[in-house]
N, C-alpha and C positions, 0 to 999 in steps of 0.2 A: 402581637409576633407571638404565636405559641413557642415553646422553650421545647426543648427534644424528650423532656420527660412527659410534656404535654402531647407530645405528637404520639410517644409510644402507646399511651393510653386511649388513643382515640378508636372509636368502636368500629369494628369491623361490619360488612355488609347484611351480614345475616341477622344482626341485632337492630337493624333501623327498619324502620316502616318504609315502603315502596312508594309511597304517595301520600298526600292529605284526606283521601278519601270525602272528599269536598264534592257535593253531585253537582254537575253542569246544569245550568238552566236554560241553556238553548242548544240547539245540536250542532250549531257552527263551530262550537269549544273542541269539539269530538271530529266533524268531520273535515274542515278546513287543514287543522293539521295532518289527518292522516291522508289527504288527496296529497299534500307535501311528502309525506312520508312514501308512498306508494310510487309517485313521479320520480322519486331520488332512488328508489330502488332499482328502479328501470334507469336511468341516466348513469349513475354509478355502479351498476352490478360488478363491473369489472375491478370496481375499487375495495381496497380492504381498510382502508386508513381514516375512517367517519365513522359516525355516529350520532343517528338520529331517534329523538325518543320523544314520545307524546306523553303528556301528563305524568311525568316521572318525577321523583324528587332527586334535588340536589344538595347534598350534603359538603359543607364549604366549612372554612374556619375564619370567613371575615364578618361573622356575624358574633352575638354574645353567647351562643351556645351551639356548638359542632352537631348537637343531636336532633337541631333545629331546622328542617330543611326550607329551600324556598322551591318551588313547583311550577315551572313555565308551562302554559297549554303545550309548548312545543320548545325542542332545543337542539342545535346540532352541534357538534365538537368535530375538529378535525387533529388528524395527527393521535388517535386513537384506534384503537383494532375495532373491528366490527363486533365483534366479541370479546368478553373477558375470560380469560383464560379457558378459551372454547365453549363458553356457555354463554347463555343469554342474563343481562343483567335485570337485577331487580330495584336497585336505585343507581346513581352515578353518585359516586365517593369521589371528592377530589384528591384525598391523600391515597385513594388507592388508583388515581389517575394521572399520578406523577403532577397533579395541581395543574392539568390541563383544563383551562376552564370551558365553556362553551363557545363558540366562536360568534353565534347569533341564538338569542331566545326569542320566542314569539309570545304574546300574549292576545288572545281574543276577549274583546270587553264583555261582561254581561250585562244582565238586567242590572244586578247589583254590582256598585261600582268596587271595585277590588285596588284601589291604588295604582292603577296601572301607570298612570303618569306622574305620580310623585314617588310613594313609598318602594315601590318594585322596581322603579326607575335608579332610585338612589342605589337599591339592594344589588342589580346586575352593575351599576358603575364600580361598586366593591369587589365584587366578583370577578371583573376583569373581561365582561362581555363584550365583544368588538361591537355586534351591531345588535339592536334591541328593537323590535318591530311592534307594534301593535296593531290591532286589527279591529276596526270600529264600524263595522258596515251598518249596524243597529242604531247603536245610541251616539252616533258622531256629533248630530247637532244637539243634542241633550247635555253632551260633557263640553263642546267648542271646538272641537278638534276634527282633522280629515279622516275619513275611511281608513287610510292609510296611511301610518307615520312610520317612518325608520329613521331611527337615531344611531349615528357612530359615536364611541367613543374617543375623547381627545384628552390632553395634559388637562383640559378646562371641565371636562365632564362630558356628557351627552350632546349631541351636536345634530338638529334635525335636519336629514336629508333631502334637496330638492329633487322633484322630477318622481313619473311614474311610469314603469316599473324602477326601483331603486338597484342599479349596479352595486354589486361587491366582489371588488378584486379579490379580496382575498379567499373569499370564496370561490371565485371561478363561476359566479351564478350573481342573476338578479331577481328580486321579488317585486310581484305588481298582482292586482286583482285582476280577475276577468271571468265572462261568465262560464259556466262548467260546462266541459266540452258535453255535445249530445245528450244534454238533458230537458227533457221534457217539461222540468217545470220551470226552466229558466235561472235556476238560482245562480249567483255568483260565488266564486273562490277565491283563494291566492293559488299561485303558481311559481314556478322558477321558470326564468327568462334569461334569454341569452345577452352578450354585450350588445347586439346590435338592438336589442329593444324585443325580438321577436320571441312567442311565448315558446316554450320547449315542449314536443310533444312526447306524449305515452307512447308505449308500444302499440296500441290499439291503432291510434290514430297514425303512427307511421304507417303501419301495414295498408290502413284504408286508403292513406296518401299515395301509397306505391301502387294500390291497385286498381285506384282513378287516372295515374298515370300510365298505367299498362294500359288501359280501356281507351284513352286517348291516343297512344302510341298506336294500337290497332285500331281505331278508327281513320287516325290520318293515313296509316297504310292501305287501308280501304280505300280511302277517297283518293289518293294517288294511283292506285290500280284501276277505278273507275275513270280516273280522267288519261290512263294511258290505252286503255282499250278504247275509249270515245276517240284520241287522237288516232291509233290506229283504223277505226272504223271511217273516220275520216278521210285517211291517208286511202285506204282500198275505194272507196268512194269516187276518189278523185283521179284516182288512176283509171277508173271504169268508165268517168267522162271521156277519157283524153284517149279510150280505145285500149289500153293496155289490158293484156291477157292477167288475170289474177291467179 
């Protein structure tokens, strides 16, 4: 535990690097977190009490040196402003965020293992991250793990959560794998899901869904109109057969 004197000497954000500058070795490490970010931007566009970052340094006081950050591929914090003092953040600094840790952290396993299942797991537990997700679509067999594993922090440490998508009630979101919508390459990504297990749609998908519904309704109306015309024609024909003047 830091003393009050130690806390007063903690460095401000402009003195600290914003990332670890380690290049990614596969496109999933950028693509997957950014897909989650852009989807959340739409789903929570009316909310101002959350922050989602991709490849951003988290500075904390739970390690040996507060100047040495941990850098998830992505993380989500709740109960913090979308912008810090009206500006974009360069990094996420616990002592400037009222010590609110991320509620979820995500690591995308690369060709070179980075301690996702041990060292980082322990670090996130010390930090107090409630949910820790590890996405390992490419190297899960090599590492002896599932393609997606979500751990929840308890008093005894992280516990692997069953099922996929994994519902996270504290977030009001689930997370799971799915084919990238409308992708000609057939790629997989992570997405947000509802409590019932349905994938949450982005704005373009919702507009497309609405357009399809409108087309279906228009088609149903045309079919109904055609059916009514046929009935009217049959009635006229029947009346003529009975010798009625039409």
